[in-house]
C-alpha positions as CSV (number, residue, x, y, z in Angstrom):
1,L,127.5,18.3,-57.5
2,V,129.7,15.6,-55.7
3,E,131.8,14.3,-58.9
4,A,132.2,18.4,-59.4
5,L,133.4,18.6,-56.4
6,K,135.7,15.2,-56.9
7,L,137.6,17.0,-59.9
8,A,138.3,20.4,-58.3
9,L,139.8,18.3,-55.5
10,L,141.5,16.5,-57.5
11,L,142.7,19.8,-59.5
12,E,143.5,20.7,-56.7
13,R,146.2,18.3,-55.8
14,H,147.8,17.7,-59.5
15,A,148.3,21.4,-59.3
16,S,150.3,21.6,-56.3
17,D,152.1,18.0,-57.1
18,G,154.4,20.0,-59.2
19,N,153.9,16.6,-62.5
20,P,152.7,18.5,-65.3
21,E,152.1,15.5,-66.8
22,K,149.4,14.3,-63.7
23,R,148.5,17.6,-63.7
24,L,147.1,17.0,-67.4
25,A,145.5,13.4,-67.2
26,A,143.6,15.1,-64.2
27,Y,142.8,18.7,-66.8
28,Q,142.0,15.6,-69.4
29,K,139.7,14.0,-67.0
30,A,138.0,16.7,-66.1
31,Y,137.2,17.9,-69.3
32,K,136.1,14.3,-70.1
33,A,133.3,15.3,-67.7
34,Y,133.1,18.4,-68.4
35,P,133.3,19.2,-72.2
36,R,132.0,23.1,-72.4
37,N,134.0,24.0,-69.7
38,H,136.1,27.1,-70.9
39,K,138.5,27.3,-68.2
40,I,139.3,23.4,-68.1
41,L,140.2,24.0,-72.3
42,L,142.0,26.7,-71.3
43,N,144.5,25.3,-68.7
44,L,144.7,21.7,-71.2
45,A,145.8,24.1,-73.8
46,I,148.5,26.0,-71.7
47,L,149.8,22.8,-70.1
48,S,150.0,20.8,-73.9
49,H,151.8,24.3,-75.0
50,R,154.5,24.1,-71.5
51,L,154.5,20.7,-72.2
52,A,156.0,20.8,-76.0
53,I,158.1,23.3,-75.9
54,E,159.9,21.2,-72.4
55,A,160.0,18.1,-73.9
56,E,161.7,20.1,-77.1
57,E,164.1,21.6,-75.0
58,S,165.4,18.4,-73.2
59,G,165.7,17.2,-77.0
60,N,162.7,14.3,-76.7
61,F,160.9,15.3,-79.7
62,F,158.3,12.4,-80.0
63,N,156.6,13.8,-76.6
64,A,156.9,17.4,-78.2
65,D,155.5,15.9,-81.3
66,A,152.7,14.2,-79.0
67,H,152.2,17.5,-76.9
68,W,152.3,20.1,-79.7
69,T,149.3,18.2,-81.2
70,K,147.3,18.2,-78.2
71,A,148.4,21.7,-78.1
72,K,146.8,22.4,-81.5
73,R,143.7,20.6,-81.3
74,F,142.8,22.6,-77.7
75,W,143.9,26.5,-78.9
76,R,141.8,25.8,-82.4
77,K,139.1,25.1,-80.3
78,I,139.9,27.6,-77.9
79,V,139.8,30.3,-80.5
80,T,137.1,28.7,-83.3
81,G,134.1,29.0,-79.6
82,R,132.1,32.1,-79.1
83,E,133.8,32.4,-75.1
84,F,137.0,33.0,-76.6
85,W,136.2,36.0,-79.1
86,D,132.9,37.5,-76.9
87,P,135.4,38.7,-74.2
88,F,138.3,39.2,-76.8
89,L,136.4,41.4,-79.0
90,A,135.3,43.3,-75.9
91,E,139.4,43.5,-74.9
92,F,140.4,44.6,-78.1
93,N,138.3,47.5,-79.1
94,Q,137.9,49.4,-75.8
95,G,139.9,52.2,-76.4
96,G,139.9,51.9,-80.1
97,G,139.3,54.2,-83.2
98,K,136.8,52.5,-85.5
99,R,139.5,51.6,-87.8
100,D,141.4,49.4,-85.3
101,S,138.6,47.8,-83.8
102,L,136.4,44.5,-85.1
103,G,133.1,43.5,-84.8
104,E,131.0,40.3,-85.2
105,S,131.8,40.0,-89.1
106,D,135.4,39.8,-88.5
107,V,134.6,36.7,-86.4
108,P,133.7,34.1,-89.9
109,R,136.8,35.3,-91.4
110,A,139.3,34.3,-88.3
111,V,137.8,31.3,-87.5
112,E,137.8,30.1,-90.6
113,H,141.7,31.2,-90.8
114,V,142.8,28.9,-87.8
115,R,140.7,26.2,-89.0
116,A,142.4,26.5,-92.2
117,G,146.0,26.2,-90.4
């Protein structure tokens, strides 16, 4: 519990300091400590994606490449896990007709498509 609180304080500190590289390092440390935490993984994916775009826009293609590699790895972990699909299916199917709905049988095919891509 103490370690979790220390990580939460570290993340909070870096979330407000305006330095996305430090924030990324803090989230990576948190993810190493809590690899099953879907929210930390989601934040890593979003932050890496953002840093990749910013690096491209500034012409720093070497850093952009590194951030894109990280972002793709994090996004792939997200979309191949149940923590993503359960809420996604529920939201996607809400209010849709039978023709526009997805079921459990669609998940393995989608996951395989992501892994192949």
